[in-house]
KEKE-3310 file (N, C-alpha, C; in steps of 0.2 Angstrom, whole numbers, plus 5000, padded with zeros to 4 digits):
npx = (5219:5208:5201:5193:5184:5174:5159:5147:5133:5119:5106:5096:5081:5066:5050:5043:5034:5032:5031:5036:5052:5045:5043:5049:5040:5042:5042:5046:5059:5064:5064:5073:5085:5088:5099:5110:5108:5112:5109:5104:5100:5088:5079:5080:5076:5063:5058:5058:5048:5037:5037:5033:5019:5014:5014:5006:4994:4992:4993:4982:4981:4982:4994:5008:5021:5026:5035:5052:5062:5078:5083:5078:5061:5062:5070:5061:5053:5062:5065:5053:5050:5063:5063:5050:5049:5053:5066:5060:5047:5030:5025:5013:5010:5001:5002:5003:5010:5026:5031:5025:5032:5044:5042:5042:5055:5062:5057:5061:5075:5074:5074:5061:5047:5040:5025:5014:5000:4993:4988:4984:4994:4987:4975:4967:4966:4951:4944:4940:4948:4961:4957:4954:4967:4974:4968:4973:4987:4991:4998:5010:5011:5003:5008:5007:5005:4998:4996:5003:5015:5020:5009:5000:4988:4977:4976:4962:4960:4951:4944:4953:4960:4952:4950:4963:4963:4954:4960:4972:4983:4997:4997:5004:5007:5014:5014:5020:5019:5006:5002:4994:4989:4978:4965:4969:4967:4974:4971:4958:4957:4965:4978:4995:5007:5014:5023:5031:5036:5044:5044:5033:5017:5018:5026:5040:5058:5066:5072:5069:5059:5043:5036:5023:5019:5008:5003:5002:5011:5023:5024:5029:5041:5048:5050:5061:5071:5087:5102:5115:5132:5142:5133:5123:5116:5116:5102:5096:5088:5089:5077:5066:5066:5073:5086:5084:5090:5098:5107:5105:5093:5085:5070:5067:5078:5078:5066:5070:5079:5071:5061:5057:5070:5080:5090:5106:5107:5109:5115:5102:5095:5096:5092:5084:5074:5069:5063:5053:5045:5040:5033:5023:5017:5012:5003:4994:4991:4983:4974:4970:4959:4957:4969:4969:4958:4963:4972:4964:4956:4965:4970:4959:4957:4968:4966:4954:4959:4969:4960:4953:4962:4962:4969:4973:4969:4977:4974:4962:4950:4941:4949:4961:4976:4974:4985:4993:4993:4991:4996:4992:5004:5003:5001:5015:5021:5035:5039:5050:5056:5046:5046:5059:5059:5049:5056:5068:5064:5053:5055:5049:5046:5040:5035:5041:5038:5040:5045:5032:5026:5035:5040:5027:5018:5016:5019:5011:5011:5003:5005:5008:5017:5016:5003:4993:4984:4990:5001:4996:4990:5000:5008:4998:4997:5010:5012:5003:5007:5020:5016:5008:5018:5025:5017:5006:4990:4979:4965:4967:4972:4962:4966:4968:4957:4947:4952:4951:4936:4933:4939:4931:4919:4919:4921:4909:4901:4896:4902:4903:4910:4923)
npy = (5008:5003:4989:4985:4995:4994:4987:4973:4975:4982:4989:5002:4998:5002:5009:5011:5022:5031:5038:5027:5019:5004:4994:4978:4963:4949:4937:4939:4943:4932:4924:4931:4927:4915:4903:4907:4902:4896:4907:4900:4889:4876:4877:4891:4897:4892:4899:4912:4910:4908:4920:4928:4923:4925:4940:4943:4940:4950:4961:4961:4956:4948:4949:4943:4948:4951:4955:4957:4971:4974:4983:4999:5006:5017:5012:5004:5013:5020:5010:5007:5020:5022:5012:5013:5027:5035:5046:5062:5059:5065:5067:5067:5072:5072:5082:5081:5082:5079:5067:5067:5077:5070:5060:5069:5073:5061:5058:5069:5066:5055:5061:5066:5076:5085:5087:5096:5096:5103:5103:5111:5105:5093:5091:5081:5076:5079:5067:5074:5084:5078:5072:5083:5089:5078:5079:5091:5090:5079:5067:5053:5046:5044:5048:5044:5045:5035:5035:5048:5050:5062:5072:5063:5060:5051:5047:5045:5032:5025:5029:5035:5025:5023:5034:5035:5024:5028:5039:5034:5033:5027:5021:5023:5020:5025:5015:5015:5019:5016:5003:4987:4992:5000:5000:4994:4990:4983:4977:4979:4993:4996:4999:5001:4999:4997:5001:4996:4996:4987:4992:4998:4995:4982:4977:4974:4976:4990:4989:4980:4980:4977:4975:4977:4974:4978:4968:4977:4987:4978:4975:4988:4988:4978:4982:4989:4982:4975:4966:4961:4962:4947:4938:4937:4927:4920:4919:4929:4945:4962:4976:4987:5001:5015:5011:5006:5017:5012:5000:4992:4995:4990:4985:4974:4966:4962:4955:4945:4938:4934:4926:4911:4909:4912:4922:4928:4942:4950:4947:4939:4947:4938:4937:4947:4943:4933:4940:4948:4938:4931:4944:4944:4932:4932:4942:4937:4926:4931:4936:4948:4957:4958:4963:4975:4980:4979:4989:5001:5000:5002:5014:5022:5022:5028:5041:5045:5045:5056:5067:5066:5071:5084:5089:5095:5088:5085:5090:5084:5074:5065:5059:5053:5043:5025:5022:5032:5047:5064:5076:5092:5103:5110:5128:5136:5125:5115:5106:5098:5095:5088:5076:5072:5070:5060:5049:5048:5046:5038:5029:5029:5033:5046:5055:5069:5082:5088:5101:5113:5109:5107:5106:5109:5100:5083:5066:5051:5034:5019:5005:4990:4978:4985:4990:4988:4987:4989:4996:5008:5013:5014:5025:5035:5037:5041:5052:5061:5063:5069:5080:5087:5089:5098:5109:5110:5109:5095:5085:5074:5057:5058:5055:5041:5036:5039:5032:5019:5020:5019:5007:4998:5001:4996:4983:4980:4980:4992:5001:4997:4988:4986)
npz = (4994:5007:5009:5020:5024:5017:5019:5019:5008:5016:5018:5026:5035:5026:5023:5008:5003:4992:4975:4969:4967:4975:4990:4986:4982:4992:4987:4974:4976:4981:4970:4961:4967:4963:4955:4941:4924:4907:4892:4881:4886:4888:4898:4901:4889:4889:4901:4896:4886:4895:4901:4890:4889:4901:4902:4892:4897:4908:4901:4894:4880:4864:4858:4849:4851:4865:4877:4886:4889:4892:4905:4913:4915:4906:4897:4890:4885:4876:4867:4860:4855:4847:4839:4832:4827:4813:4806:4805:4805:4810:4826:4839:4855:4870:4883:4901:4912:4919:4913:4900:4894:4895:4885:4874:4874:4871:4859:4851:4851:4843:4831:4827:4821:4833:4840:4852:4864:4877:4894:4910:4924:4934:4927:4914:4897:4887:4875:4863:4862:4859:4847:4839:4838:4832:4820:4815:4816:4809:4813:4813:4823:4840:4855:4871:4890:4902:4917:4925:4936:4941:4943:4948:4940:4930:4913:4903:4891:4883:4872:4863:4855:4844:4839:4834:4825:4815:4808:4804:4813:4822:4840:4855:4872:4888:4901:4913:4926:4929:4926:4930:4941:4938:4926:4911:4894:4882:4869:4867:4867:4856:4856:4850:4855:4871:4885:4901:4918:4931:4944:4952:4952:4949:4958:4960:4957:4950:4933:4922:4908:4903:4888:4875:4858:4843:4830:4818:4821:4823:4809:4804:4811:4805:4792:4793:4795:4801:4801:4811:4806:4806:4813:4803:4790:4773:4772:4778:4776:4774:4779:4769:4772:4781:4792:4810:4823:4833:4841:4853:4857:4846:4841:4832:4831:4844:4845:4836:4844:4855:4848:4838:4831:4840:4838:4841:4852:4864:4880:4889:4904:4917:4931:4932:4923:4929:4940:4933:4928:4940:4946:4937:4938:4951:4952:4943:4949:4960:4953:4940:4940:4953:4959:4954:4960:4973:4973:4971:4983:4993:4990:4989:5003:5008:5003:5010:5023:5022:5018:5029:5039:5036:5025:5009:4993:4978:4961:4949:4956:4950:4940:4945:4949:4954:4963:4967:4976:4976:4988:4995:5001:5016:5020:5028:5032:5031:5017:5014:5026:5033:5025:5028:5042:5042:5036:5043:5057:5056:5047:5034:5018:5008:4993:4984:4971:4954:4943:4940:4951:4962:4978:4981:4982:4991:4986:4988:4988:4985:4981:4972:4981:4993:4993:5004:5020:5032:5028:5023:5035:5044:5038:5037:5051:5055:5046:5052:5065:5063:5057:5067:5077:5069:5069:5062:5066:5069:5072:5083:5078:5068:5054:5053:5059:5048:5038:5043:5045:5031:5027:5035:5029:5017:5019:5026:5016:5012:5003:4986:4972:4975)
capx = (5211:5207:5194:5189:5180:5168:5156:5142:5127:5115:5102:5091:5075:5062:5044:5043:5027:5032:5028:5040:5051:5042:5047:5048:5037:5048:5042:5051:5066:5067:5065:5079:5091:5089:5105:5110:5109:5114:5104:5101:5098:5081:5076:5080:5071:5057:5056:5057:5041:5033:5036:5028:5013:5011:5013:5000:4988:4992:4992:4975:4982:4984:5000:5013:5027:5025:5043:5055:5067:5083:5084:5073:5056:5064:5073:5056:5051:5066:5065:5047:5051:5068:5061:5044:5049:5058:5067:5055:5040:5027:5021:5008:5010:4997:5006:4999:5014:5033:5032:5023:5038:5049:5041:5044:5063:5065:5055:5067:5082:5073:5073:5054:5044:5036:5019:5011:4994:4995:4983:4987:4996:4982:4969:4968:4963:4946:4945:4939:4955:4965:4956:4955:4974:4976:4966:4977:4994:4991:5004:5011:5011:5001:5012:5003:5006:4992:4997:5009:5015:5022:5003:4995:4983:4976:4973:4958:4962:4947:4942:4959:4962:4947:4952:4969:4962:4950:4965:4978:4989:4999:4995:5008:5006:5019:5010:5025:5016:4999:5001:4992:4985:4973:4963:4972:4964:4979:4968:4951:4958:4968:4985:4999:5013:5014:5028:5030:5041:5042:5045:5028:5011:5020:5029:5046:5063:5067:5078:5066:5052:5038:5033:5019:5018:5004:5005:5003:5018:5028:5026:5032:5047:5051:5053:5067:5076:5094:5105:5122:5137:5145:5128:5119:5118:5113:5095:5094:5088:5087:5071:5066:5066:5079:5087:5083:5097:5100:5108:5102:5085:5082:5066:5068:5083:5076:5061:5073:5082:5065:5058:5060:5077:5085:5096:5109:5108:5113:5114:5097:5097:5093:5089:5078:5069:5065:5059:5048:5041:5037:5029:5017:5014:5009:4997:4989:4987:4978:4968:4972:4954:4957:4975:4968:4953:4966:4975:4959:4954:4970:4972:4954:4958:4973:4962:4950:4964:4971:4955:4951:4966:4960:4973:4970:4972:4979:4971:4955:4949:4938:4954:4967:4977:4972:4990:4997:4989:4995:4993:4995:5008:4999:5005:5018:5024:5041:5038:5056:5056:5041:5048:5065:5056:5046:5061:5073:5061:5048:5058:5044:5048:5035:5039:5039:5036:5043:5043:5028:5024:5041:5039:5021:5014:5019:5015:5010:5010:5000:5006:5012:5017:5014:4995:4991:4981:4995:5006:4991:4989:5007:5009:4994:4999:5017:5012:4999:5011:5026:5013:5007:5024:5029:5013:4999:4985:4973:4962:4972:4969:4957:4967:4968:4950:4944:4954:4947:4929:4933:4939:4924:4912:4920:4920:4902:4897:4893:4905:4903:4915:4931)
capy = (5007:4999:4986:4983:5000:4992:4981:4970:4979:4981:4995:5003:4996:5008:5008:5015:5025:5036:5036:5022:5012:5003:4988:4972:4958:4945:4931:4942:4944:4925:4922:4934:4924:4909:4902:4908:4897:4899:4910:4896:4883:4875:4879:4898:4899:4890:4904:4917:4910:4909:4927:4931:4921:4929:4947:4943:4940:4955:4967:4959:4956:4943:4951:4938:4950:4954:4952:4961:4975:4974:4990:5002:5008:5021:5009:5001:5019:5022:5004:5007:5026:5023:5007:5016:5034:5037:5053:5067:5057:5069:5064:5070:5071:5076:5083:5084:5081:5078:5061:5069:5080:5065:5057:5073:5074:5056:5058:5073:5062:5051:5066:5067:5083:5084:5092:5094:5099:5104:5106:5112:5099:5091:5089:5077:5078:5076:5064:5078:5089:5074:5071:5090:5089:5073:5081:5097:5089:5073:5063:5046:5042:5047:5046:5045:5043:5034:5038:5052:5051:5069:5075:5058:5060:5045:5050:5040:5030:5020:5032:5037:5020:5023:5040:5034:5020:5033:5043:5031:5035:5023:5023:5021:5021:5024:5014:5013:5020:5014:4996:4982:4995:5003:4995:4995:4985:4984:4975:4983:5001:4999:5001:4998:4998:4999:4998:4998:4994:4982:4995:5001:4991:4975:4974:4972:4981:4993:4985:4977:4984:4973:4978:4973:4977:4975:4965:4983:4990:4974:4976:4993:4987:4973:4986:4993:4977:4976:4960:4963:4958:4943:4934:4937:4923:4922:4919:4935:4951:4969:4979:4992:5007:5016:5007:5009:5021:5010:4992:4989:4995:4988:4980:4970:4961:4959:4950:4938:4934:4931:4922:4904:4908:4914:4926:4932:4950:4952:4941:4941:4949:4932:4938:4952:4940:4929:4944:4949:4932:4931:4948:4943:4925:4933:4945:4933:4921:4934:4939:4954:4962:4958:4966:4982:4982:4980:4996:5005:4999:5006:5021:5026:5022:5033:5048:5046:5047:5063:5072:5066:5075:5091:5091:5096:5083:5089:5088:5082:5068:5060:5056:5051:5035:5022:5020:5038:5052:5070:5080:5098:5104:5116:5134:5136:5119:5114:5099:5093:5094:5083:5070:5069:5067:5054:5045:5046:5044:5032:5024:5028:5037:5049:5059:5076:5082:5091:5107:5118:5107:5106:5109:5111:5093:5077:5061:5045:5029:5013:5001:4983:4975:4990:4991:4985:4991:4990:5002:5014:5015:5017:5031:5040:5039:5045:5059:5065:5064:5074:5087:5090:5091:5104:5115:5109:5105:5091:5082:5068:5051:5059:5052:5035:5035:5041:5027:5014:5020:5018:5000:4996:5002:4992:4976:4979:4980:4999:5003:4992:4988:4987)
capz = (4996:5013:5008:5026:5025:5012:5021:5014:5008:5022:5018:5031:5034:5025:5020:5003:5001:4988:4968:4966:4968:4981:4992:4981:4985:4995:4982:4969:4979:4981:4962:4959:4971:4959:4951:4934:4919:4901:4889:4877:4890:4886:4904:4901:4884:4893:4905:4891:4883:4900:4903:4886:4890:4907:4901:4887:4900:4912:4897:4891:4874:4860:4854:4850:4853:4872:4880:4891:4887:4898:4907:4917:4911:4901:4891:4886:4881:4871:4862:4856:4851:4843:4834:4828:4824:4808:4806:4800:4807:4815:4832:4844:4863:4874:4889:4906:4918:4918:4909:4893:4892:4893:4878:4868:4874:4867:4851:4847:4850:4836:4825:4825:4821:4838:4841:4858:4867:4885:4899:4917:4928:4938:4923:4909:4891:4884:4869:4858:4862:4855:4840:4835:4836:4827:4813:4813:4815:4805:4815:4811:4830:4845:4860:4878:4896:4905:4923:4926:4944:4943:4944:4951:4936:4924:4907:4899:4885:4880:4865:4859:4851:4839:4835:4830:4819:4810:4806:4803:4818:4827:4846:4860:4879:4893:4907:4919:4934:4931:4924:4935:4947:4935:4921:4904:4889:4876:4862:4866:4866:4851:4857:4845:4858:4878:4889:4909:4923:4937:4951:4954:4954:4948:4964:4959:4956:4944:4929:4917:4906:4899:4882:4870:4852:4840:4823:4814:4823:4820:4802:4803:4813:4800:4786:4796:4798:4800:4805:4812:4803:4811:4814:4798:4785:4767:4772:4781:4771:4778:4776:4764:4775:4785:4799:4817:4824:4840:4841:4858:4856:4840:4843:4827:4833:4850:4843:4833:4850:4859:4844:4838:4829:4845:4835:4847:4852:4870:4885:4894:4912:4920:4937:4931:4919:4936:4944:4930:4928:4946:4946:4933:4940:4958:4949:4939:4954:4964:4948:4938:4943:4961:4960:4952:4965:4979:4973:4972:4989:4998:4988:4992:5010:5009:5002:5015:5029:5020:5019:5036:5042:5034:5021:5002:4989:4972:4955:4948:4959:4945:4936:4949:4948:4960:4967:4969:4978:4978:4994:4994:5007:5019:5021:5034:5033:5027:5015:5015:5034:5034:5022:5031:5048:5042:5034:5048:5063:5056:5041:5029:5013:5004:4988:4982:4964:4949:4939:4943:4957:4966:4984:4982:4984:4993:4982:4992:4984:4988:4975:4972:4988:4998:4993:5010:5025:5037:5025:5024:5042:5047:5035:5040:5058:5055:5044:5056:5070:5061:5054:5073:5080:5066:5070:5059:5071:5067:5077:5084:5075:5062:5048:5054:5059:5042:5034:5046:5043:5024:5027:5038:5025:5011:5023:5027:5009:5010:4997:4981:4967:4978)
cpx = (5211:5201:5190:5184:5174:5164:5151:5137:5121:5111:5098:5084:5070:5055:5043:5035:5027:5029:5032:5047:5047:5046:5044:5045:5043:5048:5047:5058:5069:5068:5071:5085:5092:5096:5105:5109:5110:5108:5101:5100:5090:5076:5075:5076:5064:5054:5054:5050:5036:5031:5032:5021:5010:5010:5007:4994:4987:4991:4985:4976:4983:4991:5005:5020:5025:5031:5045:5061:5072:5084:5078:5067:5057:5066:5067:5053:5055:5066:5059:5049:5056:5066:5055:5045:5055:5059:5063:5048:5036:5024:5017:5009:5007:5001:5003:5003:5020:5034:5030:5029:5044:5048:5043:5051:5065:5064:5059:5073:5081:5073:5067:5052:5039:5031:5016:5004:4996:4989:4986:4988:4990:4975:4972:4965:4956:4947:4945:4945:4960:4964:4956:4963:4976:4974:4970:4984:4995:4997:5004:5010:5008:5005:5009:5007:4999:4992:5003:5009:5017:5015:4998:4989:4982:4973:4968:4960:4958:4945:4948:4961:4958:4948:4958:4968:4958:4955:4971:4984:4991:4999:5000:5006:5012:5014:5014:5023:5009:4997:5000:4989:4980:4971:4967:4971:4968:4974:4962:4952:4962:4975:4990:5006:5012:5020:5027:5036:5039:5041:5039:5022:5013:5023:5036:5051:5063:5073:5075:5060:5048:5035:5028:5018:5013:5007:5006:5010:5024:5029:5030:5040:5052:5054:5059:5072:5083:5098:5112:5126:5141:5139:5123:5121:5114:5106:5092:5094:5086:5080:5072:5066:5072:5079:5085:5090:5099:5101:5104:5095:5082:5077:5065:5072:5081:5071:5064:5076:5076:5061:5061:5067:5082:5092:5100:5109:5111:5112:5109:5099:5093:5088:5083:5072:5064:5061:5053:5043:5037:5033:5022:5014:5010:5003:4992:4986:4983:4972:4969:4966:4955:4963:4973:4962:4957:4969:4970:4956:4958:4971:4966:4954:4963:4970:4958:4953:4967:4967:4953:4955:4966:4966:4970:4973:4972:4976:4964:4954:4945:4944:4961:4968:4975:4978:4995:4993:4994:4991:4997:4998:5004:5004:5008:5022:5030:5041:5043:5057:5052:5044:5054:5063:5054:5051:5065:5070:5056:5050:5052:5046:5041:5038:5037:5037:5041:5041:5039:5025:5029:5040:5032:5016:5018:5015:5017:5008:5007:5000:5010:5011:5015:5007:4992:4988:4986:5000:5002:4991:4995:5009:5005:4996:5005:5016:5008:5004:5016:5022:5011:5013:5027:5023:5007:4994:4980:4970:4965:4968:4964:4958:4966:4960:4945:4946:4951:4940:4929:4934:4933:4919:4912:4919:4912:4897:4894:4895:4906:4909:4922:4934)
cpy = (5002:4995:4985:4988:4999:4986:4978:4975:4978:4987:4996:5001:5002:5005:5013:5017:5030:5034:5031:5024:5010:4995:4982:4967:4952:4938:4932:4942:4937:4922:4925:4931:4918:4909:4904:4901:4901:4902:4905:4889:4882:4877:4887:4900:4897:4896:4910:4916:4910:4916:4931:4930:4925:4936:4948:4944:4947:4961:4966:4960:4949:4944:4946:4941:4954:4951:4958:4965:4975:4981:4993:5004:5013:5018:5006:5007:5020:5016:5005:5014:5026:5017:5010:5023:5035:5044:5058:5065:5063:5064:5068:5068:5076:5076:5086:5083:5080:5073:5062:5072:5076:5061:5062:5073:5067:5056:5063:5070:5057:5055:5066:5074:5082:5090:5091:5098:5099:5106:5107:5106:5099:5090:5085:5079:5075:5073:5069:5083:5084:5073:5077:5090:5085:5076:5086:5095:5083:5068:5056:5042:5047:5044:5048:5043:5041:5037:5042:5054:5058:5073:5070:5058:5054:5047:5044:5039:5027:5022:5034:5032:5020:5029:5039:5029:5024:5037:5041:5032:5029:5025:5020:5024:5020:5022:5012:5013:5018:5006:4991:4985:4999:4999:4998:4989:4986:4983:4979:4990:5002:5000:4997:4996:5000:4996:5000:4996:4990:4986:4998:4995:4984:4972:4971:4978:4984:4989:4982:4980:4979:4977:4974:4977:4974:4972:4971:4985:4985:4974:4982:4992:4982:4976:4989:4988:4977:4971:4962:4958:4953:4937:4932:4931:4924:4922:4925:4942:4957:4972:4984:4999:5009:5013:5010:5011:5019:5002:4989:4989:4994:4983:4974:4964:4958:4954:4944:4935:4931:4926:4915:4903:4909:4917:4930:4939:4952:4946:4943:4943:4943:4934:4942:4948:4935:4934:4946:4944:4931:4937:4947:4937:4927:4937:4941:4928:4924:4936:4946:4959:4963:4963:4973:4984:4983:4987:5002:5006:5003:5012:5025:5026:5028:5041:5049:5048:5054:5068:5072:5071:5083:5094:5090:5091:5087:5086:5085:5075:5062:5057:5055:5044:5032:5022:5026:5043:5059:5074:5087:5100:5110:5122:5134:5130:5118:5107:5095:5091:5088:5076:5067:5066:5060:5048:5043:5043:5039:5027:5024:5035:5040:5053:5065:5076:5086:5098:5112:5116:5105:5109:5111:5105:5087:5071:5054:5040:5023:5008:4994:4980:4979:4992:4987:4989:4993:4996:5008:5017:5018:5024:5037:5042:5043:5052:5063:5068:5070:5081:5091:5093:5097:5110:5114:5105:5102:5087:5075:5061:5052:5055:5045:5032:5035:5034:5020:5013:5017:5010:4996:4996:4998:4984:4974:4979:4987:5002:4997:4992:4988:4981)
cpz = (5002:5012:5014:5027:5020:5014:5017:5014:5013:5023:5024:5029:5032:5022:5015:5001:4997:4981:4965:4966:4974:4984:4988:4985:4987:4990:4976:4970:4979:4975:4960:4961:4967:4956:4944:4930:4912:4897:4883:4880:4889:4892:4903:4895:4886:4897:4901:4888:4888:4901:4897:4886:4895:4906:4896:4892:4905:4907:4893:4883:4870:4856:4855:4853:4859:4875:4885:4887:4893:4899:4911:4912:4905:4895:4887:4882:4875:4866:4858:4851:4846:4837:4829:4825:4819:4808:4802:4802:4811:4820:4836:4851:4867:4881:4895:4913:4915:4912:4901:4890:4891:4886:4872:4868:4869:4860:4848:4846:4844:4830:4823:4825:4827:4839:4848:4859:4874:4889:4906:4920:4934:4935:4918:4903:4890:4877:4863:4856:4857:4848:4836:4834:4832:4820:4810:4811:4810:4807:4812:4819:4835:4851:4868:4883:4899:4912:4924:4934:4946:4946:4948:4946:4931:4919:4904:4893:4880:4873:4861:4853:4844:4835:4831:4824:4813:4806:4804:4806:4821:4835:4851:4867:4883:4899:4913:4925:4935:4930:4930:4941:4945:4928:4915:4900:4883:4869:4862:4866:4861:4851:4853:4849:4866:4881:4896:4911:4928:4944:4954:4956:4953:4954:4964:4959:4950:4939:4923:4915:4901:4894:4878:4863:4847:4833:4818:4815:4821:4813:4800:4805:4808:4794:4787:4798:4797:4804:4805:4808:4808:4814:4808:4793:4778:4767:4775:4776:4775:4774:4771:4765:4779:4791:4805:4820:4831:4839:4847:4859:4851:4842:4838:4829:4839:4850:4840:4839:4854:4855:4843:4835:4834:4843:4840:4846:4858:4875:4890:4901:4915:4926:4937:4927:4924:4938:4940:4930:4934:4948:4943:4936:4947:4956:4947:4944:4959:4959:4947:4941:4950:4962:4960:4957:4972:4979:4974:4979:4995:4996:4989:5000:5013:5008:5007:5021:5028:5022:5026:5041:5041:5029:5014:4998:4982:4966:4955:4950:4955:4941:4939:4948:4955:4965:4968:4970:4979:4983:4994:5001:5010:5020:5027:5036:5028:5024:5015:5022:5036:5032:5026:5038:5047:5040:5039:5055:5062:5050:5035:5024:5008:4998:4988:4974:4960:4947:4943:4951:4963:4972:4986:4984:4987:4988:4986:4988:4988:4982:4976:4980:4994:4997:4998:5016:5030:5035:5025:5031:5045:5043:5037:5047:5059:5052:5048:5062:5069:5060:5062:5077:5076:5066:5066:5063:5066:5073:5078:5082:5069:5056:5048:5055:5053:5038:5037:5044:5036:5024:5029:5033:5020:5014:5024:5022:5008:5004:4992:4976:4969:4978)
residu = (MET:ASP:ILE:SER:THR:PHE:GLY:GLN:ILE:ASN:PRO:PRO:ASN:ARG:LEU:LEU:MET:GLY:PRO:GLY:PRO:ILE:ASN:ALA:ASP:PRO:ARG:VAL:LEU:ARG:ALA:MET:SER:SER:GLN:LEU:ILE:GLY:GLN:TYR:ASP:PRO:ALA:MET:THR:GLY:TYR:MET:ASN:GLU:VAL:MET:ALA:LEU:TYR:ARG:ALA:VAL:TYR:LYS:THR:ARG:ASN:GLN:TRP:THR:PHE:LEU:ILE:ASP:GLY:THR:SER:ARG:ALA:GLY:ILE:GLU:ALA:VAL:LEU:LEU:SER:GLY:ILE:ARG:PRO:GLY:ASP:LYS:VAL:LEU:VAL:PRO:VAL:PHE:GLY:ARG:PHE:GLY:HIS:LEU:LEU:CYS:GLU:ILE:ALA:ARG:ARG:CYS:ARG:ALA:GLU:VAL:HIS:THR:ILE:GLU:VAL:PRO:TRP:GLY:GLU:VAL:PHE:ASP:PRO:GLN:GLN:VAL:GLU:ASP:ALA:VAL:LYS:SER:VAL:LYS:PRO:ARG:TRP:LEU:LEU:THR:VAL:GLN:GLY:ASP:THR:SER:THR:THR:MET:LEU:GLN:PRO:LEU:GLU:GLN:LEU:GLY:ASP:ILE:CYS:ARG:ARG:HIS:GLY:VAL:LEU:PHE:TYR:CYS:ASP:ALA:THR:ALA:SER:PHE:ALA:GLY:ASN:VAL:LEU:GLU:THR:ASP:ALA:TRP:GLY:LEU:ASP:ALA:VAL:SER:ALA:GLY:LEU:GLN:LYS:CYS:LEU:GLY:GLY:PRO:SER:GLY:SER:SER:PRO:VAL:THR:ILE:SER:PRO:LYS:PHE:GLU:GLU:GLN:ILE:ARG:ARG:ARG:LYS:CYS:ILE:GLU:GLU:GLY:ILE:ARG:THR:ALA:ASP:HIS:ALA:ASP:GLY:ASP:GLU:GLU:MET:ILE:TYR:SER:ASN:TYR:PHE:ASP:LEU:GLY:MET:ILE:MET:ASP:TYR:TRP:GLY:PRO:GLU:ARG:LEU:ASN:HIS:HIS:THR:GLU:ALA:THR:SER:MET:LEU:PHE:ALA:ALA:ARG:GLU:CYS:ALA:ARG:VAL:ILE:LEU:GLU:GLU:GLY:LEU:ASP:ASN:THR:ILE:ALA:ARG:HIS:LYS:LEU:HIS:GLY:ASP:ALA:LEU:LEU:ALA:GLY:ILE:GLN:GLY:MET:GLY:LEU:GLU:VAL:PHE:GLY:ASP:LEU:ASN:HIS:ARG:MET:ASN:ASN:VAL:LEU:GLY:VAL:VAL:ILE:PRO:PRO:GLY:VAL:HIS:GLY:GLU:GLN:VAL:ARG:GLN:THR:MET:LEU:LEU:ASP:PHE:GLY:ILE:GLU:ILE:GLY:THR:SER:PHE:GLY:PRO:LEU:SER:GLY:LYS:ILE:TRP:ARG:ILE:GLY:THR:MET:GLY:TYR:ASN:ALA:ARG:LYS:ASP:CYS:VAL:MET:GLN:THR:LEU:VAL:ALA:LEU:GLU:ALA:VAL:LEU:ASN:ARG:LEU:GLY:PHE:ALA:SER:LYS:TYR:GLY:ALA:GLY:SER:GLN:ALA:ALA:TRP:ASP:HIS:TYR:ALA:ALA:VAL:THR:ASN:GLY:VAL:VAL:GLY:GLY:GLN)
# end
């Protein structure tokens, strides 16, 4: 091996305007560069306690057990599902995009009996559809996605918690793509577990998953308690139900690590904890409502610009996410050629999609640190230039003018609630 061929990491400068990840907030990157400390140093455990408090505020919950799972957002999903689903449990998954299918995939690996209801991609569920299925299936868990980036749709959750309460169902939500950019009320909506990731509206890197669990779910986890040999003492007792079939994702053991006992489980990912702490701190400094309003403002400006260009928007606009927009690729336009030209000539990344939408839509994100006017304007100008070069004729500057008009209308008070 010639080590001289391996230079320092120096990635190209990109503006990440796809469905995530996005450019991390510089404040988060600075926090990540802090020196490491030991996992039981009082300063470290103090930061862990601060993370719990900060994410209670962002999740809008009083749940004691609000903490981090070390791993990407999928690690948070797996931790909740592996710890919550007992082999043979019935679960119901309303599928309206790729990530509903992911919940089914993980639930099957937990040996659940998986039941689904589906709507076409680009639509969401009416609460009555969900309640009818709950009555029919009688599941132990309702597993939902709030914002599915594959379709850019946002599933309303406000009424589902009451449905679950009436029918004795535990309620989980994967909020990876929507958290902190769209309204999510953990306690008010009756959610028993929520998981997310840093790499979207939170403005950080992938690699840590904030989760929150209700006292009702905690009780279920404690029934499956299992303490490792080598660290257990005579004071430790196992639960009376079947153990959780993962060591790393056993929420009971992770709670013991984050709790007052500080019972050893893993070595906390210190740099990611610093990142997660700064993500939440920055949002709460701005104000959570203001952060959500900022995502709506710039998402709406992008929408205005795309429509001003004469492009079709995908899906039900009444239920779109604030932070990701689906754009129908025009006939005769090679979608990947557009993406590659934007990336290589402008340094701007936009996304494609999956499954039935593969090659049919672009997904453009305005989230986290990139939910800014300059990012929206740069993306619209670049997209319009590339499309015109490739033969899709639009009035020059129509997209950016429409976005400017939206910003001006908001500034002048014409558009309220932004």
